[in-house]
N, C-alpha and C positions, 0 to 999 in steps of 0.2 A: 504494499500499499504506499502511496505517496501522501505525506502530510505536510502542508504548508501553513505556517503560523506567523501572523503579523509580519509578513515579509516586506522589507523596504529596501530600495536601492536608489541612491542619489549620485549624481555626477556634479560635484561642487554644490551649487545652490539649487540645481534642478533635480526635483524629485520625480523619478520615472516610474517607480513602483512604490505604492503607498499603502502600507498596512493590509496586505493581501493575505487572506486565509482561505484554504479549501482542502478537501481530501479527495483522493482518487483511488478507487478499489479495482482489483483485477476484474476484467470483463468490461470495464468502462471504456468507451470511446468518446473522448471529450473534445468537442469543438471549442477552441479557444479563440474568441472573437473580440474585435475592438477596432476603432478607427486607427488610421496611421498615427504613430506616436503614442499609442495608448499604453505601451509597456509590454506587449506580448512577447516580442523577441527577447527582450531583456529578462523577462520571467523565465523563458525557456532556457536561456543561457545559464541562469542560476540553478535551474532544475538539473542541468547536466554537469554542474560543477565548473563550468567555463568562467562564470563570473561569481564573485563572492558577495553575498548580501551585505548591505550596510547595517542591517539589524534584522531580527526575526530568525526563524529556523525552518529548515527543510529536512524532513526525515523520509528516507526511502527504505522500505523493509525493516523499519525500526532503527536504522543507522543514520546518524547525523552526517549530512554531506560535507560539513567542514572538516570532520575528523576521519571520515571513511571515503574520501573522494574517489580514490582509485578503485576500491572494491565496488562502489556504486556504479561508476562509469562502465565497469565490465558488464553490468546488467542492462545497460542502456544502448539503444540504437538511436542515433541523432542525425536528422537531415536538417542542416542549418540553412539559413537564407542564402541564396546564391550558389549552394552546393559546390563549394570549392574543391578542386581536384588538381592533380598534376597533369597539365595539358599535354605534355610531350609523351606521356604514357599512352599505350593502347588501353582500351577498356579492360581487356583480359589482364594486362600487366598491373593495372591499378587495383583490380579486385584481388589479384593474387597478393599484392602488397598489403592490402587491408587484412587478408587472412593471416599474414605474418605479424602485422601490428597487433591483431586480436589474439595471437598465439593459438590459432586453430591448428590442430595436428595436420601434418601433410596428407595423411591418409584420408582425412575428412575434408580438406580444403578444396580439392577438385570437385567433390560432391556438392559442396555449398556454392561454389562458383557456378556450376551447372544449374543448380536449383534457382538461384536468384536471377540468373540471366534469362531463364525460362519464365519466371514469374513476372518480371518487368519488361519482357520482350526486348532483350538486348542481343540475341544470338546473331543477328545480321551485322552488328557493328563491333563484335568482340575484338577484331584485329584493326580497328580504326582508332586513330589518335583522338584523344578527348577534345583537344583544341578545335578539331574540324567538325565536331558534332553540332547538331542543331540544339537550341535551347531545351526542347522537349527531351531529346536523348540525354543531354547532360543532367537533366532533372532525374531521369530514370536511373542513371549511373549513381547519382547521389542516394536515391532510394535503395538501390541494390547494396551499397556499402553499409547502409543503416541496418539492414536485416540479415547480413551475411553471417553473423555470429549467433543468430537465433536468440535475440535478447528478450528479457522479460518485459521491458518497457520500451516503447517506441515514442520518440518525441520528434514530430515532423512539422517543420516550418514551411507552409505553403506547398504541400507535396504534389499538387496537380498544376502548379504554376508552369505555363508554357506548353501544356499538353493539349492535344486536340480532343474533341468529344469522345472518340473511341478510346483513346489512351486514358482519359479521365475515368471512364467507366471501368476500364481494366484495373486501374490503380485502386479505385474505390472498392471494387470486388476483392482485391488482394487485402486491403486494410480490414475489411469485414472478416475475412477468413483468419487473418492474423490475430484479430481481437478476441478470438474464442478463448485463448489462454494467456493473453497479454494485456497490459495497460497501454492504451494508445491515446496520445494527446496531439491534436492537430490544430495548428494555427492556420487560419484561413480568412480570406476576405469574401469567399464565395458562400453566401448564405445557403444555397441549395445543397452544398456539401454537408451541412449540419444535418439536414433532414435525410440525406442520402446514406450517410455512414455512421452518424453519431447517435448515442443514446443519452447524451448529456451536453448541455451548452453552458459555457462560462463566458460572460461578457465583461470586459473591463474598459474603463475610459479614464484618462488622466491617472492611470496606475491604480485605480480603485475598483473593487468588485461591484458590479452593477446588477448582475443576474447570474444565478446558478440554479439550473433546473433542466428538465427534459425538453427536447425540441417541441413536443406537444404542448407543454406548459408555455413555452415561448409563443407558439402560434395562437394560443388562447388569449394572449394579451392584445392581439390584433383586433381592430374594429371590424375587420372582415371575417373573423372567425364565425362560422355557421351562417354567414350571409349567403344569398343566392343571386347569381348573375344570369340574366337572360339576354339573348341577342334577338332583336326585332328584325323582321324582314323589311319593314317600312314604318314610318312615324305613325303611332297609334295613341289612343287615349289610355294612359297608364295610371290615372288617378286612383282607380280601384285597388291598386296594389297596397296603398297606404291603409286601406280599410281591413286588410287581412289581419286576423287575430295573431298577435305576437310580433307584428312589424312595427318598427320604431321610426324608420326613415328609408328613403330611396334616393339613389343618385342616377341621373340619366345623362349619358354621354351622347349627344345628338349627332356627333360626327361618326361614331361607330355604331350607333343605335344599340349600345349595351346599357342595360339597366341593372343596377345592383340594389338588392332589397336587403336591408339590415334588420336583424332580429333584436328583440329586447334581450337584456343579459340573461344567459342561461337557457334561452329558447332555441328550438330548431324549427325551421319554417319551410323546408323543402317540399314536404307533402302538401302543405296549404297553398304554396305558390303554384305548384303543379296543378292542383285542383282548380285554382282560380283561372289559370291560363286556359285550361280546357273549357271551363264554364263560360267565360266571356269570349272565347275563341280569339285570343290575342295571337297575332301573326309572329310566332316565335320559331326561329331557326334552331336555337340551341338553349339549353338550360343546364346549369351545373352549380354544385355547392362550392363555396369557398372554404379552404382549410385555414386561411389566415395568411396575411402578407408580411413576411419576415422583414422586408426592407423598411416598412413603416414602423414596425416594432423596434428594429435596430436603431433607427433615427430617434425615436422617442426616448429610448433608454440611454443613448449616448449624447443627448443634448444637455447643455447647461441650463441653468434656471433662466438665463436670458434668451434661450431658444436658439443659441448658436451651436452648430455641430462642432464637436471637439476635433 
């Protein structure tokens, strides 16, 4: 288990992480979210022992990271921002080098190289110099080195950065498979990634904890949670939608002819809206329930009291 207590990190007068506390248990896939400059990467560097906290404590598997840094680092796979590597090495040479750094026995090293190259789809570039690879391939090399020693904990900073949609799907599937017996912490700007692979979301802003809960709990904070959107074939009288039991408001985008119907708190209105559409024969091309719009929730959580995004 990872336990973070009253963590603080400052650089001179600038406080980057401010009194941060949370716990992560095996099986958790945590989406670590926040605006640029929120303190995500700094927190991850402290979790890996790369940076020392100004105050507070980090314990991993009951060990304090300040006094057991090397032992803890052996249990961690880390994909840092930018995925630095030795550019003049081929992918194979680099991964072999990592097996040596991680002290993986020679008999097992080739097996692990073959496994990770297959998992992150690197087979076609194993003999290619890292410097000549695309951003997406470099990211996958970074992910391969993070998992090559089969760590108990994965800390991944923007793991799908630079990947195309197919590659993102593949990496997300890999993360889900790995999370069955590992702790996984993912820093990301992509909100859909949280609902795709995470069972928990932590949001920080200005170094402070703003939210800690499930993606479903995050969606429930959206004004669009349990709302219903319909697409009209043409402009029609929609005033009757406001009369439906449990409806509190509607929004009509006349350019797209989409109408969103908002429920009272705790109410579901899909069946009522569907019945009304059929009863009054509204010209509806499409009807669907809203799960909640994470972009709106994220902005709300990370805004200052003056309403400015951090």
